[in-house]
C-alpha positions in Angstrom: 113.9 65.3 79.3 110.1 65.0 79.2 107.5 67.1 80.9 103.7 67.5 80.7 103.7 71.3 80.3 106.7 73.7 79.9 106.2 77.4 80.3 108.8 79.4 78.4 109.4 82.8 80.1 109.7 84.0 83.6 107.9 87.3 83.4 104.6 88.1 85.1 102.5 86.2 82.5 104.9 83.2 82.4 105.2 82.8 86.1 101.5 83.3 86.7 100.8 80.6 84.1 103.1 78.1 85.8 101.7 78.8 89.2 98.0 78.7 88.1 98.6 75.4 86.3 100.3 73.9 89.2 97.5 74.9 91.5 95.1 73.1 89.2 97.1 69.9 89.6 99.1 70.1 86.3 102.7 69.0 86.1 104.5 72.1 84.9 108.0 73.4 84.6 109.4 76.8 83.8 112.1 77.3 81.1 114.0 80.6 81.5 117.1 82.0 83.0 116.8 82.1 86.8 115.2 85.4 87.8 115.5 87.3 91.1 114.1 90.6 92.2 115.5 92.2 95.3 113.2 93.6 98.0 112.0 97.1 97.2 113.8 100.1 98.9 111.9 103.0 100.4 111.5 105.9 97.9 112.8 103.8 95.0 110.2 102.5 92.6 110.5 100.1 89.6 110.5 102.1 86.3 107.6 100.0 84.8 104.3 100.1 86.5 101.0 98.5 85.5 97.3 99.5 86.0 95.9 96.3 87.4 92.1 95.9 86.7 89.7 94.4 89.2 89.6 91.2 87.2 93.4 90.9 87.3 93.5 91.7 91.0 91.0 88.9 91.7 93.1 86.5 89.6 96.4 87.4 91.4 94.6 87.2 94.8 93.4 83.7 93.8 97.0 82.7 93.2 97.9 83.9 96.7 100.3 86.6 95.5 98.3 89.8 95.9 98.4 89.9 99.7 102.1 89.1 99.6 102.9 92.5 98.1 103.4 95.4 100.5 100.1 97.3 100.7 102.0 100.6 101.0 103.3 100.1 97.5 99.9 99.5 95.9 98.1 102.6 94.8 94.3 102.5 94.2 93.0 104.5 91.3 89.7 106.2 92.4 89.2 108.3 89.3 90.4 109.0 85.8 90.4 112.3 83.9 90.7 112.0 80.1 91.3 115.2 78.1 91.0 115.7 74.4 93.1 118.0 72.2 90.5 120.7 72.5 87.7 121.1 75.1 86.7 117.4 75.2 86.9 115.8 78.6 85.7 112.6 80.3 85.7 112.0 84.0 85.4 108.4 85.3 84.9 107.6 89.0 84.8 104.3 90.8 81.5 105.2 92.5 79.8 105.5 89.1 80.1 101.7 88.7 79.7 100.9 92.4 83.4 99.8 92.6 85.8 100.5 95.5 88.4 101.5 92.9 88.9 101.5 89.1 92.3 99.9 89.2 95.6 99.6 91.2 98.9 101.0 90.1 101.6 98.4 90.9 105.3 98.1 90.1 106.3 95.3 87.7 109.1 94.4 90.1 106.8 93.9 93.0 104.5 91.5 91.1 107.5 89.6 89.7 109.2 89.3 93.1 106.2 87.6 94.8 105.5 85.4 91.8 109.1 84.1 91.9 108.8 83.4 95.6 105.4 81.6 95.0 106.8 79.4 92.2 109.7 78.4 94.4 107.5 77.7 97.4 105.2 75.6 95.3 108.2 73.5 94.2 107.7 74.1 90.4 110.8 72.8 88.5 112.8 75.7 86.9 115.0 74.8 83.9 117.7 77.5 83.7 118.0 77.7 80.0 116.4 79.3 76.9 114.6 78.1 73.8 116.9 78.1 70.8 115.0 75.9 68.4 111.8 73.8 68.0 111.0 70.8 65.8 108.7 67.8 66.1 107.3 68.7 69.5 110.7 69.2 71.0 112.6 72.3 72.2 116.3 72.6 71.7 117.9 74.9 74.3 120.8 77.2 74.2 122.8 74.8 76.3 122.1 71.9 74.0 119.4 70.1 76.0 116.3 68.6 74.3 113.0 69.0 76.1 109.8 67.2 75.1 106.3 68.1 76.5 102.7 67.7 75.8 102.3 71.5 75.7 104.8 74.4 75.4 103.4 77.8 76.5 105.1 80.7 74.9 104.9 83.5 77.5 108.4 84.7 76.6 107.6 88.3 75.5 107.1 90.3 72.3 110.2 88.8 70.7 109.1 85.2 71.7 111.9 82.8 70.8 109.4 79.9 70.9 107.0 81.6 68.5 109.9 82.3 66.1 111.4 78.9 66.4 108.0 77.2 65.8 107.3 79.4 62.8 103.9 80.7 64.1 102.5 83.6 62.1 103.2 87.0 63.5 102.3 90.5 62.3 103.8 93.8 63.6 102.8 97.3 62.5 105.0 100.1 64.0 103.1 103.1 65.4 106.2 105.3 64.8 105.8 106.4 68.4 108.1 105.8 71.4 106.8 105.1 74.9 108.6 107.2 77.4 108.3 106.3 81.1 109.7 108.1 84.1 108.7 108.9 87.7 108.0 112.5 88.7 107.7 114.5 91.9 104.4 116.4 91.8 103.8 119.7 93.5 100.1 118.9 94.2 98.7 115.6 95.5 97.2 113.3 92.9 94.3 112.1 95.1 94.3 108.7 93.5 93.4 110.1 90.1 95.0 109.1 86.8 95.1 111.8 84.2 95.5 111.4 80.5 95.8 113.9 77.6 95.3 113.1 73.9 97.5 115.6 72.2 98.8 116.3 68.7 102.2 115.1 69.8 101.0 111.9 71.4 99.2 110.6 74.5 100.4 111.6 77.9 99.3 109.8 81.1 100.2 110.5 84.7 99.5 107.6 87.0 99.3 107.9 90.8 102.1 106.3 92.9 102.7 106.2 96.7 104.0 109.4 98.2 107.8 109.6 98.9 109.7 111.6 101.5 109.8 114.3 98.9 105.9 114.4 98.6 103.5 113.3 96.0 104.7 111.1 93.1 103.3 110.1 89.8 104.5 107.8 86.9 104.6 109.3 83.5 103.8 107.3 80.3 104.1 109.4 77.2 103.7 107.9 73.8 105.6 110.5 71.8 106.4 110.8 68.1 109.7 108.9 67.3 111.7 112.0 66.2 110.8 114.1 69.3 111.4 111.2 71.7 114.8 110.4 70.1 115.9 114.0 70.5 114.9 113.9 74.2 116.6 110.5 74.9 119.8 111.7 73.2 120.3 114.6 75.7 122.6 114.4 78.7 120.8 113.6 82.0 120.6 117.1 83.4 119.6 118.6 80.0 117.1 115.8 79.5 115.4 116.4 82.8 115.1 120.2 82.2 113.8 119.6 78.7 111.2 117.1 79.9 110.1 119.3 82.7 109.6 122.1 80.3 107.5 120.0 78.0 105.4 118.7 80.9 104.8 122.3 82.2 102.8 122.9 79.0 101.4 119.4 78.3 100.1 118.7 81.8 98.4 122.1 82.0 99.5 122.6 85.6 97.1 119.9 86.7 99.5 118.7 89.4 101.6 121.8 89.7 105.3 121.7 88.9 106.5 118.2 87.9 110.1 117.3 88.6 112.0 114.3 87.2 113.1 111.9 90.0 114.2 108.7 88.0 115.9 107.7 84.8 113.9 108.2 81.6 113.3 105.0 79.6 112.0 104.7 76.0 110.7 101.7 74.0 109.1 101.5 70.5 105.4 101.1 70.2 103.9 98.5 67.8 100.6 96.8 67.1 101.2 93.1 67.0 99.2 89.9 66.7 100.3 86.3 66.3 98.9 82.8 65.7 97.9 82.0 69.3 97.9 78.2 69.1 99.4 75.3 67.1 99.5 71.5 68.0 101.4 71.4 71.3 101.9 75.2 71.5 100.0 78.1 73.0 101.1 81.7 73.2 100.0 84.2 75.9 100.6 87.8 76.7 103.0 89.9 74.6 104.0 86.8 72.6 100.5 86.6 71.3 99.5 90.3 71.1 100.7 93.8 71.7 98.5 97.0 71.8 99.1 100.7 72.1 99.5 101.4 75.8 97.0 104.3 75.8 94.4 102.2 77.6 97.0 100.5 80.0 95.4 97.1 79.3 98.4 95.1 78.0 99.1 93.1 81.2 95.4 92.7 82.0 94.9 91.1 78.6 97.9 88.8 79.3 96.5 87.7 82.6 93.1 87.1 80.9 95.0 84.8 78.5 96.4 82.9 81.5 93.0 82.4 83.1 91.5 81.2 79.9 94.4 78.9 79.0 94.5 77.3 82.5 90.8 76.7 82.4 91.0 75.1 79.0 94.0 72.9 79.8 93.1 71.9 83.4 89.4 71.4 82.5 90.1 69.2 79.5 88.7 65.6 79.2 90.9 63.0 80.9 91.7 61.3 77.6 93.1 64.4 75.9 96.7 65.6 76.3 97.4 69.2 77.4 98.6 70.2 73.9 95.6 68.7 72.0 94.6 71.2 69.4 90.9 70.8 70.4 91.8 71.9 73.9 93.9 74.8 72.7 91.2 76.0 70.3 88.9 76.4 73.3 91.5 78.8 74.7 91.7 80.7 71.4 88.0 81.1 71.1 87.7 82.3 74.7 90.2 85.1 74.0 89.2 86.1 70.5 86.5 88.6 71.5 88.2 90.5 74.4 91.5 90.8 72.6 89.9 92.0 69.3 87.7 94.4 71.2 90.7 96.0 73.0 92.7 96.0 69.8 90.0 97.8 67.9 89.4 100.3 70.7 93.1 101.3 71.3 94.1 101.3 67.6 90.9 103.2 66.8 91.5 105.9 69.4 95.1 106.2 68.3 94.1 106.8 64.7 91.2 109.1 65.7 93.5 111.5 67.7 96.4 111.2 65.3 94.2 112.6 62.5 94.6 116.4 62.1 91.6 117.1 59.9 89.4 119.8 61.5 86.1 118.0 61.2 87.6 114.9 63.0 89.0 117.1 65.7 85.6 118.6 66.3 83.9 115.2 66.2 86.2 113.5 68.7 86.0 116.3 71.3 82.2 116.5 70.8 82.1 112.8 71.4 84.0 113.2 74.7 81.7 115.9 75.8 78.7 113.7 75.0 80.2 110.8 77.0 80.9 113.1 79.9 77.1 113.7 80.3 76.1 110.0 79.8 76.2 108.1 83.1 75.2 104.8 81.5 78.0 105.0 78.9 80.5 105.7 81.7 79.3 102.7 83.6 79.7 100.6 80.5 83.2 101.9 79.9 84.3 101.2 83.5 82.7 97.7 83.4 84.4 96.8 80.1 87.8 97.9 81.3 87.4 95.9 84.5 86.9 92.5 82.8 90.1 92.2 80.8 
């Protein structure tokens, strides 16, 4: 079986890669188990949500999928409050950068559902199988098929089977933190504001979601120390909810009033990862290529930035070059080097800065936040930088 381009993975990054390539006239197929996401139910929200930057929103709109998502399930973020572990505080507002919003909070399931529909409507071939091995420009699948292509795109997640099978270099450093996610009923309206606290026990963020029949709703993302998270996850459901609500009553400082658990609590380990992004006939994108600490909420935005750059390099190549030509793929790699490194340094640096317990550093980081709070030009720069990934 021979194809021009095969995208391994049917997540958001994989499907958007296939769709964007097809829209640029490339012959592309998807290699992944067949995926389906049922239509959303009122008052029920997918456990994983993303903060979609203006750049990512424009990209998804260009693919024709943004307007296919129900507007009632998209939450614009008008402002962000960032609290230090003392008196440091930074407030960012969309109007400071002349933007209608800073970002949108969108459920993973909603993006996946419309992407699956778009891929099917576009007639992109879907090979219902998985990569089990790679050698000499050929993938061996779990079902025993052999697939050849000019280019294989590894958009198959942090544990990328293609990356491992092809032997691409990969480094992973555990943060010894666990990401905890859950949806909460809030006593007070969030008013389109995302709130984040840098604490000595991790980083807590509350992201605005659409109201439910029970009132205001937010999504919690708490990167908590492994030991504390493990104790919480080990509790029975009722005990777990009570314990988490007690922790939030202190950590969220009453910002949204009483917070009540309304969904199942999920946990996942946090790591800092990077991989060799390209090799002859192979390109990695999204989590297969890099993973960051979620404190900035930029993981998916970086992945969609990968897709844009990869599609531009491949679809814009010279007619005499194949899609997997290393010269073509190096253009993609160079285009992504600076934004990925900048976000890596920023998120890892912030994590290290607030994890340090030394008193001088505690004073310095909170003093820095106070300085930024009174520097409009720095705020505009921060907002503009976050919107480009």
